[in-house]
C-alpha positions as a Markdown table, in Angstrom:
| # | Residue | x | y | z |
|---|---|---|---|---|
| 1 | Unk | 67.4 | 118.9 | 29.6 |
| 2 | Unk | 69.3 | 122.2 | 29.8 |
| 3 | Unk | 71.4 | 123.0 | 32.8 |
| 4 | Unk | 72.7 | 126.5 | 33.3 |
| 5 | Unk | 75.2 | 127.6 | 36.0 |
| 6 | Unk | 76.0 | 131.1 | 37.1 |
| 7 | Unk | 79.2 | 131.4 | 39.1 |
| 8 | Unk | 79.6 | 134.9 | 40.6 |
| 9 | Unk | 82.9 | 135.6 | 42.5 |
| 10 | Unk | 83.0 | 138.7 | 44.7 |
| 11 | Unk | 86.8 | 139.3 | 45.2 |
| 12 | Unk | 86.0 | 140.8 | 48.7 |
| 13 | Unk | 83.6 | 138.1 | 49.8 |
| 14 | Unk | 82.5 | 134.7 | 48.7 |
| 15 | Unk | 81.4 | 132.9 | 45.5 |
| 16 | Unk | 77.8 | 132.3 | 44.7 |
| 17 | Unk | 76.6 | 129.6 | 42.4 |
| 18 | Unk | 73.1 | 129.6 | 41.0 |
| 19 | Unk | 71.6 | 126.8 | 38.9 |
| 20 | Unk | 68.7 | 126.6 | 36.4 |
| 21 | Unk | 67.4 | 123.4 | 34.9 |
| 22 | Unk | 65.3 | 124.0 | 31.8 |
| 23 | Unk | 65.0 | 127.7 | 32.7 |
| 24 | Unk | 63.8 | 127.0 | 36.3 |
| 25 | Unk | 65.9 | 128.0 | 39.3 |
| 26 | Unk | 66.7 | 125.0 | 41.5 |
| 27 | Unk | 68.4 | 124.4 | 44.8 |
| 28 | Unk | 72.0 | 123.2 | 44.4 |
| 29 | Unk | 74.8 | 121.8 | 46.5 |
| 30 | Unk | 78.3 | 123.0 | 45.9 |
| 31 | Unk | 81.3 | 121.2 | 47.3 |
| 32 | Unk | 84.5 | 123.2 | 46.7 |
| 33 | Unk | 87.7 | 121.2 | 46.7 |
| 34 | Unk | 90.7 | 123.4 | 46.5 |
| 35 | Unk | 93.8 | 122.1 | 48.2 |
| 36 | Unk | 95.8 | 125.0 | 46.7 |
| 37 | Unk | 94.4 | 127.2 | 49.5 |
| 38 | Unk | 96.7 | 125.4 | 51.8 |
| 39 | Unk | 95.6 | 123.0 | 54.5 |
| 40 | Unk | 97.0 | 120.9 | 57.3 |
| 41 | Unk | 96.8 | 117.2 | 56.7 |
| 42 | Unk | 94.8 | 116.7 | 59.9 |
| 43 | Unk | 92.2 | 119.2 | 58.7 |
| 44 | Unk | 92.0 | 117.6 | 55.3 |
| 45 | Unk | 91.5 | 114.1 | 56.8 |
| 46 | Unk | 88.8 | 115.5 | 59.0 |
| 47 | Unk | 87.1 | 116.9 | 55.9 |
| 48 | Unk | 87.2 | 113.4 | 54.3 |
| 49 | Unk | 85.7 | 111.8 | 57.4 |
| 50 | Unk | 83.0 | 114.5 | 57.5 |
| 51 | Unk | 82.1 | 113.9 | 53.9 |
| 52 | Unk | 81.9 | 110.1 | 54.4 |
| 53 | Unk | 79.4 | 110.7 | 57.2 |
| 54 | Unk | 77.3 | 113.3 | 55.3 |
| 55 | Unk | 73.8 | 111.9 | 54.9 |
| 56 | Unk | 72.4 | 114.9 | 53.1 |
| 57 | Unk | 74.2 | 114.2 | 49.8 |
| 58 | Unk | 73.0 | 111.7 | 47.3 |
| 59 | Unk | 75.3 | 108.6 | 47.3 |
| 60 | Unk | 76.7 | 109.2 | 43.8 |
| 61 | Unk | 77.5 | 112.9 | 44.7 |
| 62 | Unk | 79.1 | 111.8 | 48.1 |
| 63 | Unk | 81.2 | 109.2 | 46.3 |
| 64 | Unk | 82.4 | 111.8 | 43.7 |
| 65 | Unk | 83.3 | 114.2 | 46.5 |
| 66 | Unk | 85.1 | 111.5 | 48.3 |
| 67 | Unk | 87.1 | 110.5 | 45.2 |
| 68 | Unk | 88.1 | 114.1 | 44.6 |
| 69 | Unk | 89.1 | 114.7 | 48.2 |
| 70 | Unk | 91.2 | 111.5 | 48.2 |
| 71 | Unk | 92.8 | 112.4 | 44.9 |
| 72 | Unk | 93.8 | 115.8 | 46.3 |
| 73 | Unk | 95.3 | 114.4 | 49.4 |
| 74 | Unk | 98.7 | 114.3 | 47.8 |
| 75 | Unk | 98.8 | 118.0 | 47.0 |
| 76 | Unk | 102.0 | 119.8 | 47.8 |
| 77 | Unk | 99.8 | 122.5 | 49.4 |
| 78 | Unk | 98.5 | 120.1 | 52.1 |
| 79 | Unk | 101.1 | 120.3 | 54.9 |
| 80 | Unk | 101.9 | 117.3 | 57.0 |
| 81 | Unk | 101.3 | 118.3 | 60.5 |
| 82 | Unk | 101.6 | 114.8 | 62.1 |
| 83 | Unk | 104.6 | 115.7 | 64.1 |
| 84 | Unk | 102.6 | 118.4 | 65.9 |
| 85 | Unk | 99.7 | 116.1 | 66.8 |
| 86 | Unk | 99.8 | 114.3 | 70.1 |
| 87 | Unk | 98.3 | 110.8 | 70.4 |
């Protein structure tokens, strides 16, 4: 099997990713995990919860995304906003 991925980044817009398997264009799911963009911890935790409830992903993919999100939770770019959140 041959998998080919085209990643096109428009600096004024979004990124597009296109995937071919054995020369045939296929649908693909892209989950972009980039804590370096800067997040608030409450938003990051919500993203983790949303991923865990996602029923459209295959279980192995969802688990891989979950592991990546958890690993990135300690990033210096994710700001602790707990003092601003009211219980």
